[in-house]
C-alpha positions in Angstrom: -19.6 -15.6 -21.1 -17.0 -14.4 -18.6 -13.5 -12.9 -19.8 -10.6 -12.4 -17.9 -8.0 -10.2 -19.3 -5.4 -7.1 -19.1 -7.3 -3.8 -18.1 -7.0 -1.2 -20.5 -7.0 2.5 -19.8 -10.7 3.0 -21.1 -11.8 0.4 -18.3 -10.5 2.4 -15.9 -14.3 4.5 -15.2 -16.2 1.7 -14.8 -13.5 -0.4 -13.1 -13.3 2.3 -10.5 -17.5 2.8 -10.5 -17.3 -0.7 -9.7 -15.1 -0.6 -6.8 -16.4 2.0 -5.2 -19.5 0.4 -5.9 -18.5 -3.0 -4.3 -16.5 -1.8 -1.2 -19.5 0.8 0.0 -22.0 -1.9 -1.0 -19.9 -4.4 1.8 -19.7 -1.8 4.5 -23.0 -0.6 4.2 -22.9 2.7 2.7 -26.5 4.3 2.1 -24.7 5.9 -1.6 -21.8 3.2 -2.2 -21.0 4.2 -5.7 -19.7 7.8 -4.1 -18.7 6.3 -1.3 -14.7 7.8 -1.0 -14.8 9.2 -4.6 -11.8 11.1 -3.3 -9.8 8.3 -3.3 -7.7 6.4 -6.9 -6.6 3.0 -6.2 -7.5 2.0 -10.3 -5.5 4.4 -12.4 -2.6 5.0 -9.9 -2.0 1.0 -10.2 -2.4 0.6 -13.5 0.0 3.2 -14.4 2.3 1.4 -11.8 1.8 -2.0 -13.2 0.0 -2.5 -16.3 1.4 -5.7 -17.1 -0.2 -7.1 -13.4 -3.7 -5.2 -14.0 -6.9 -7.1 -14.5 -10.7 -6.8 -15.3 -13.8 -9.5 -15.0 -15.6 -8.9 -18.6 -19.1 -10.5 -18.8 -20.8 -10.4 -22.1 -18.2 -7.2 -23.4 -18.8 -5.5 -20.0 -16.1 -4.9 -17.2 -17.7 -6.4 -14.1 -14.4 -6.3 -11.9 -10.6 -6.1 -11.4 -8.1 -6.8 -9.7 -4.2 -5.8 -9.3 -0.7 -7.4 -8.8 2.1 -5.3 -7.2 5.9 -6.3 -7.4 8.8 -5.1 -5.1 11.4 -7.3 -5.7 11.1 -10.6 -4.1 7.6 -9.7 -2.6 4.1 -8.8 -4.3 0.4 -8.5 -2.8 -2.8 -7.9 -4.9 -5.6 -6.0 -4.7 -8.1 -4.4 -4.3 -9.9 -7.2 -5.7 -13.9 -6.2 -6.8 -16.9 -7.7 -8.0 -20.2 -5.8 -9.4 -22.4 -6.8 -6.4 -24.6 -8.1 -9.1 -22.5 -11.0 -9.6 -20.9 -11.8 -6.4 -21.1 -15.5 -5.2 -20.7 -16.5 -9.1 -17.2 -17.4 -9.1 -15.7 -14.5 -10.9 -13.4 -13.5 -7.7 -12.3 -16.7 -8.0 -11.4 -16.3 -12.3 -9.5 -13.1 -10.8 -6.8 -14.6 -8.8 -5.7 -16.8 -11.3 -3.8 -14.0 -13.4 -2.3 -12.6 -10.3 -0.5 -15.6 -9.1 0.3 -16.6 -12.9 2.3 -12.8 -12.5 3.9 -14.1 -8.9 5.3 -17.2 -10.5 6.9 -15.4 -13.1 8.3 -12.5 -11.0 9.4 -15.8 -9.0 9.0 -13.7 -5.7 9.8 -15.8 -2.4 6.8 -14.0 -0.4 3.1 -13.2 -1.0 0.4 -11.4 0.2 -3.2 -9.4 0.9 -5.2 -7.3 2.9 -8.7 -8.2 3.3 -11.7 -7.7 6.2 -11.2 -9.9 9.5 -14.6 -9.6 10.0 -15.7 -11.4 6.5 -14.9 -15.4 6.5 -15.9 -15.5 3.4 -13.2 -13.2 2.1 -10.6 -15.5 4.0 -12.1 -19.0 3.1 -11.5 -17.5 -0.5 -7.7 -16.1 -0.4 -6.7 -20.1 2.1 -8.3 -21.9 -1.5 -5.1 -20.3 -2.7 -2.6 -20.7 -0.4 -2.8 -17.4 1.3 -2.9 -17.7 5.4 -4.4 -15.7 7.8 -1.3 -13.9 10.2 -1.6 -10.4 12.0 -4.0 -7.9 12.0 -2.7 -4.9 10.5 -3.7 -1.5 12.6 -4.9 1.3 10.1 -3.9 4.4 11.8 -4.6 7.8 11.4 -2.8 11.4 13.2 -4.0 14.8 13.1 -1.2 16.9 11.9 0.3 18.9 14.1 3.7 19.6 13.6 6.7 20.2 16.2 10.1 21.6 16.1 12.3 18.8 15.5 16.1 18.1 14.5 15.0 15.1 12.5 17.2 15.8 9.2 14.6 15.3 6.2 14.2 16.3 2.6 11.8 14.7 -0.3 13.2 12.9 -3.4 11.0 15.6 -6.1 13.8 18.1 -5.0 16.8 16.1 -5.3 18.9 16.0 -8.4 18.8 13.8 -11.2 22.7 12.9 -10.4 21.3 12.4 -6.6 18.6 10.1 -7.2 20.6 7.5 -8.4 22.6 7.1 -5.2 19.4 8.0 -3.1 17.5 5.0 -5.3 20.5 2.5 -4.1 20.7 3.5 -0.3 16.8 3.1 -0.2 16.8 -0.2 -1.4 20.6 -1.4 1.1 17.8 -0.7 3.4 14.5 -2.7 2.2 17.2 -5.6 1.6 18.0 -5.2 5.6 14.5 -5.7 6.0 14.0 -8.4 3.5 16.4 -9.6 1.0 15.5 -8.8 -2.5 12.5 -6.3 -0.8 12.8 -3.4 -3.6 10.8 -0.3 -3.9 11.9 1.8 -6.8 9.0 1.5 -8.8 6.9 2.9 -6.0 8.8 5.8 -6.0 8.9 6.7 -9.5 5.8 5.8 -9.5 4.9 8.6 -6.8 7.5 10.9 -8.1 6.2 10.2 -12.2 2.3 10.2 -11.8 2.5 13.5 -9.2 0.9 11.9 -6.0 2.7 13.3 -3.4 6.7 12.9 -2.8 9.0 10.1 -0.7 10.4 11.4 2.4 13.9 11.1 3.3 15.6 10.8 6.5 19.1 11.7 6.9 21.9 10.9 9.5 24.9 13.3 8.2 25.2 12.2 5.1 23.3 8.9 5.3 19.7 8.1 4.1 18.4 6.2 7.1 15.0 6.0 5.9 12.3 6.4 3.7 8.5 6.7 3.5 6.5 7.0 0.0 3.5 8.8 0.6 0.3 9.6 -1.5 -1.2 13.3 -0.8 -4.8 14.5 -1.2 -7.4 13.6 -3.6 -7.4 11.3 -6.8 -4.3 9.3 -4.9 -4.7 6.6 -2.8 -4.5 9.1 0.1 -8.0 10.7 -0.6 -9.2 14.5 0.7 -6.3 16.3 2.8 -4.8 13.4 4.0 -0.9 12.0 3.5 -1.1 8.5 3.0 2.5 6.9 4.0 1.9 3.3 2.1 4.6 2.7 2.6 7.8 3.6 4.7 11.1 1.6 6.5 14.0 2.5 8.5 17.8 0.9 8.2 17.8 -1.4 11.4 19.9 -0.7 13.9 20.9 1.4 16.9 18.4 3.8 18.0 15.6 2.4 15.4 13.4 3.4 17.3 14.1 6.6 17.3 14.5 7.1 14.0 11.5 5.6 12.7 9.5 8.4 14.9 11.8 10.8 13.3 10.2 10.1 9.8 7.2 9.7 11.2 7.5 13.7 12.7 9.1 14.8 9.1 6.4 13.1 7.3 4.0 15.2 9.3 5.7 18.0 8.6 5.8 17.2 4.7 2.1 16.6 5.2 1.3 20.2 7.2 3.8 21.3 3.9 1.0 21.0 1.8 -1.4 22.1 4.0 -3.2 18.6 4.3 -4.8 17.5 7.8 -4.1 14.1 8.4 -1.3 11.1 8.5 -2.4 8.1 7.7 -0.6 5.3 7.9 -0.7 1.2 8.2 1.6 -1.3 10.4 1.1 -4.8 11.4 0.5 -5.5 14.7 3.4 -8.2 14.7 5.9 -5.4 14.2 4.7 -4.6 17.9 7.6 -2.2 18.6 6.5 -0.2 15.0 2.8 -0.1 16.6 4.0 1.2 20.0 6.3 4.3 18.1 3.6 4.8 16.2 1.5 5.2 19.2 3.7 7.7 21.3 4.3 9.6 17.9 0.4 10.1 18.1 -1.2 8.4 15.9 -5.0 5.9 16.8 -6.4 3.0 15.2 -8.6 3.9 12.7 -9.9 0.1 11.7 -8.0 -3.3 11.6 -7.7 -5.4 8.4 -6.1 -8.9 7.7 -2.7 -9.9 6.4 -2.5 -13.4 5.1 0.5 -14.3 3.8 1.8 -16.8 1.0 3.6 -19.4 2.0 2.2 -19.0 5.7 5.7 -17.6 6.7 6.6 -13.9 8.5 8.4 -12.5 6.0 9.1 -8.9 6.9 6.2 -8.6 9.1 8.0 -9.5 12.5 8.8 -7.9 15.6 12.2 -5.6 15.7 11.3 -4.7 11.9 10.2 -0.6 11.8 8.3 -0.4 8.3 5.1 0.2 7.8 2.5 -1.0 4.6 -0.8 -2.5 4.7 -1.2 -3.3 1.5 -5.1 -2.0 0.6 
């Protein structure tokens, strides 16, 4: 008998083991259970979104999990994983329903997911629930080699308490300009509160013009020796490409300050100007992913926007 329920803290170790086993098995890793053991997707997302983290329990044992992430008017889900012994038995479909219920409760106008472009089974599964494949997402990386820059940047962690409210309000103005209702305060709070990394802030005089939410190092969503830009955006307008390159440079300088070796980031290829700016800044593709949207509309995955996100 399969039961779908909210994840509890004591479920985290087994859900983590199954996640690594499932992805490692799918990827053909020789030791799948220990694949990417330096990366943590489970506890970070459970602590950020406890009301939308779910497990599948089969005969009293955790055998899969799924997570919904809420960014205001937009939400995405994943990673969705099931123990390989139970693949093709409908448990993945059962783990879809509670996240769809969350999307309805949150009244999001757009939802999405990240999946394997080479897997027809994954694409067909998510199409059953109204998600449609759109552009590829490039998962990119760059070796940290910071250069002198005139870019003015700072970190959310060093701002005074009274300054943080203004920073969050300014960040919301940026994301609202990207997509109405898009809000990243929860991710910023999560990274700060869980000590996962920091949020890099880009300034033009006294105005916040961009920000990047970064995970850093082992036991975060980045992994050993890496700075992972989970989300970044620059205010649309004049010189936005140069501002975006300045934000990338600031993230690289921040990574260097943490003695990290690589900066990782994903960009949807529909934002071809942002992709080109990342290439110009020295990023290269490690592997592609596929963004699927519900409804079948571009939302903020469209030309002219300088946004980093990959919904892993």
